[in-house]
C-alpha positions as CSV (number, residue, x, y, z in Angstrom):
1,M,-11.4,-15.2,1.5
2,K,-11.2,-14.3,5.3
3,N,-11.6,-10.7,6.3
4,V,-8.7,-8.6,7.1
5,R,-9.4,-7.2,10.7
6,T,-9.8,-3.4,10.8
7,L,-7.0,-2.9,13.5
8,S,-5.3,0.4,14.6
9,T,-2.4,0.9,12.3
10,R,-0.6,4.0,14.0
11,Y,2.3,2.0,15.2
12,Y,3.1,0.6,11.9
13,F,4.0,3.9,10.3
14,A,6.1,5.9,12.8
15,A,9.4,4.9,11.0
16,L,7.8,4.3,7.6
17,V,6.4,7.7,7.2
18,I,9.6,9.6,8.3
19,G,11.7,7.5,5.8
20,L,9.4,7.4,2.8
21,A,7.7,10.8,3.0
22,T,11.1,12.6,3.3
23,G,12.7,10.5,0.6
24,S,15.5,9.2,2.9
25,P,16.6,5.6,3.3
26,I,16.0,4.1,6.7
27,F,18.0,0.9,6.5
28,A,19.5,-0.4,9.9
29,Q,18.3,2.5,11.9
30,Q,17.1,0.4,14.8
31,P,19.7,-1.7,16.7
32,G,19.6,-5.4,16.1
33,P,20.6,-8.3,18.5
34,P,24.2,-8.7,19.6
35,P,26.3,-10.3,16.8
36,I,27.0,-14.0,17.3
37,D,30.5,-13.8,16.1
38,R,32.7,-11.4,14.0
39,S,31.9,-13.3,10.8
40,T,28.1,-12.9,11.3
41,N,28.7,-9.2,12.0
42,R,30.6,-8.7,8.9
43,A,28.2,-10.6,6.7
44,R,25.2,-8.7,8.2
45,A,27.2,-5.3,7.4
46,R,27.9,-6.4,3.8
47,Q,24.1,-7.3,3.5
48,Q,22.8,-4.0,5.0
49,D,25.5,-2.2,2.8
50,M,24.4,-3.8,-0.4
51,S,20.6,-3.3,0.4
52,K,21.4,0.5,1.3
53,R,23.4,0.9,-2.0
54,E,20.6,-0.7,-4.0
55,W,17.9,1.5,-2.3
56,Q,20.0,4.7,-3.2
57,L,20.4,3.6,-6.8
58,R,16.6,3.1,-7.1
59,N,15.7,6.2,-5.2
60,P,18.4,8.8,-5.6
61,V,18.3,11.6,-2.9
62,G,19.8,15.1,-2.6
63,P,21.1,16.8,0.5
64,P,19.9,15.4,3.9
65,A,16.4,16.5,4.5
66,T,15.3,18.9,7.2
67,P,14.0,17.0,10.3
68,P,10.2,16.7,10.1
69,D,7.9,18.8,12.2
70,P,6.6,16.7,14.9
71,R,3.1,18.1,14.4
72,H,3.1,17.7,10.6
73,M,4.2,14.0,11.2
74,E,1.5,13.4,13.9
75,A,-1.1,14.8,11.4
76,L,0.4,12.7,8.6
77,M,0.2,9.5,10.7
78,A,-3.3,10.2,11.6
79,Q,-4.3,10.5,8.0
80,I,-2.5,7.4,7.1
81,E,-4.2,5.5,9.9
82,E,-7.6,6.7,8.8
83,D,-7.0,5.8,5.1
84,F,-5.8,2.4,6.1
85,N,-8.8,1.6,8.4
86,R,-11.3,2.9,5.7
87,I,-9.7,0.9,3.0
88,L,-9.8,-2.2,5.4
89,L,-13.4,-1.6,6.5
90,R,-14.5,-1.3,2.8
91,H,-12.5,-4.4,2.0
92,N,-14.4,-6.4,4.7
93,K,-17.7,-5.2,3.5
94,L,-16.9,-5.9,-0.1
95,V,-15.7,-9.5,0.8
96,L,-18.9,-10.3,2.5
97,I,-20.9,-8.8,-0.2
98,N,-19.1,-10.7,-2.9
99,S,-19.3,-14.0,-1.3
100,S,-23.1,-13.8,-0.9
101,D,-25.5,-15.5,-3.3
102,Q,-27.5,-12.2,-3.5
103,A,-27.2,-9.8,-6.4
104,L,-24.6,-7.1,-6.0
105,D,-25.7,-3.8,-4.7
106,Y,-24.1,-1.7,-7.5
107,R,-24.5,1.7,-5.8
108,F,-22.6,0.4,-2.7
109,V,-20.0,-1.2,-4.8
110,S,-19.4,1.8,-6.9
111,E,-19.2,4.1,-3.8
112,A,-16.9,1.6,-1.8
113,A,-14.6,1.2,-4.6
114,A,-14.3,4.9,-5.2
115,E,-13.3,5.5,-1.7
116,I,-10.7,2.8,-1.8
117,R,-9.4,4.4,-5.0
118,K,-9.3,7.8,-3.3
119,R,-7.7,6.7,-0.1
120,A,-5.2,4.4,-1.9
121,S,-4.0,7.1,-4.3
122,R,-3.4,9.5,-1.3
123,L,-1.3,6.6,0.5
124,Q,0.6,6.3,-2.9
125,S,1.6,9.9,-2.6
126,T,2.2,10.1,1.1
127,L,4.2,6.9,1.3
128,A,6.2,7.8,-1.8
129,L,5.0,4.6,-3.5
130,R,4.3,6.0,-6.9
131,E,4.9,3.8,-10.0
132,P,7.4,4.6,-12.6
133,E,5.8,6.8,-15.4
134,S,6.4,3.9,-18.0
135,Q,4.3,1.5,-15.8
136,K,1.7,4.1,-15.0
137,R,1.0,4.7,-18.6
138,S,0.4,1.0,-19.2
139,N,-2.3,1.1,-16.4
140,E,-4.4,4.0,-17.8
141,E,-6.7,1.9,-19.9
142,S,-10.0,1.2,-18.3
143,A,-11.7,-2.1,-18.5
144,E,-15.3,-3.1,-19.1
145,F,-17.1,-5.7,-17.0
146,N,-20.2,-7.6,-16.8
147,E,-21.8,-8.7,-13.6
148,L,-19.6,-11.9,-13.4
149,Q,-16.3,-10.2,-14.3
150,L,-17.2,-7.6,-11.8
151,K,-17.4,-10.1,-9.1
152,D,-14.1,-11.5,-10.2
153,A,-12.6,-8.0,-10.2
154,L,-13.8,-7.5,-6.6
155,L,-12.1,-10.8,-5.6
156,T,-8.9,-9.6,-7.2
157,L,-9.1,-6.1,-5.6
158,C,-9.6,-7.7,-2.1
159,K,-6.6,-10.0,-2.7
160,S,-4.4,-7.0,-3.7
161,I,-5.5,-5.1,-0.6
162,K,-4.7,-8.0,1.6
163,S,-1.3,-8.3,0.0
164,F,-0.5,-4.6,0.5
165,V,-1.5,-4.3,4.0
166,T,0.4,-7.5,5.0
167,N,3.5,-6.7,3.1
168,P,6.5,-6.6,5.6
169,V,7.5,-3.1,4.5
170,I,4.1,-2.1,6.0
171,Q,3.8,-4.1,9.0
172,T,7.3,-3.7,10.3
173,P,8.4,-0.4,11.5
174,G,11.8,0.8,10.5
175,T,12.2,-1.9,7.7
176,V,12.6,-1.1,4.0
177,H,13.5,-4.0,1.7
178,V,13.8,-3.2,-1.9
179,G,12.0,-6.3,-3.0
180,H,9.2,-5.8,-0.6
181,L,9.0,-2.2,-1.5
182,E,8.5,-2.9,-5.1
183,T,5.9,-5.4,-4.4
184,A,4.0,-2.9,-2.1
185,R,4.2,-0.3,-4.9
186,R,2.7,-2.8,-7.5
187,D,0.0,-4.0,-5.2
188,L,-0.9,-0.5,-4.4
189,A,-1.1,0.6,-8.1
190,R,-3.2,-2.5,-8.8
191,V,-5.6,-1.7,-5.9
192,I,-6.0,1.9,-7.4
193,K,-6.5,0.6,-11.0
194,I,-9.0,-2.2,-10.2
195,S,-11.0,0.0,-7.6
196,S,-11.3,2.7,-10.4
197,D,-12.5,0.1,-13.0
198,I,-14.8,-1.4,-10.5
199,S,-16.4,1.9,-9.5
200,E,-17.0,2.9,-13.2
201,N,-18.5,-0.4,-14.1
202,A,-20.7,-0.9,-11.1
203,E,-22.2,2.7,-11.8
204,R,-22.7,1.7,-15.4
205,L,-24.5,-1.5,-14.6
206,R,-26.6,0.3,-12.0
207,R,-27.9,2.6,-14.6
208,H,-28.8,-0.3,-17.2
């Protein structure tokens, strides 16, 4: 697997944070290109309306939220940027370690996975990407790995991280698509679950 570059992610989140952190839908807030004709314009309007209605059904909201404080949003974006960059940094190192023929450094793997879990959990809360309780309960059981299974789990973790950070919802400011949003939610939950299992098992294997 190729490394995911540790890029500056600040510009990804200006619109995403405001929309998701406040619980308000942000469909079609940015102007699009001029319509080709009236039928195209009507089709686009219907699609946007359907997307907005589906979003509102899945994410009911109350009265309009108070406009966010600029200083709070700046701090929030800085925290999100740090969390993403640290996750990507740990991801890249785990990819290199897992692809090496050398034995795993269990201490490093455990610490790296624990940090990924911590930062992914915070992103889950900050970006309002928590799973429904029914799905959350099904992910609470921990798994036990041997060394070979641990390497497989690391591969799954890295794939899940890559899938999450390359999701169009994450990469395209101002865009919220229900299907992509659900995928991002599942990927992030998988990252949290697998990183937790990896951290616990790597620490157990280190002590034996």
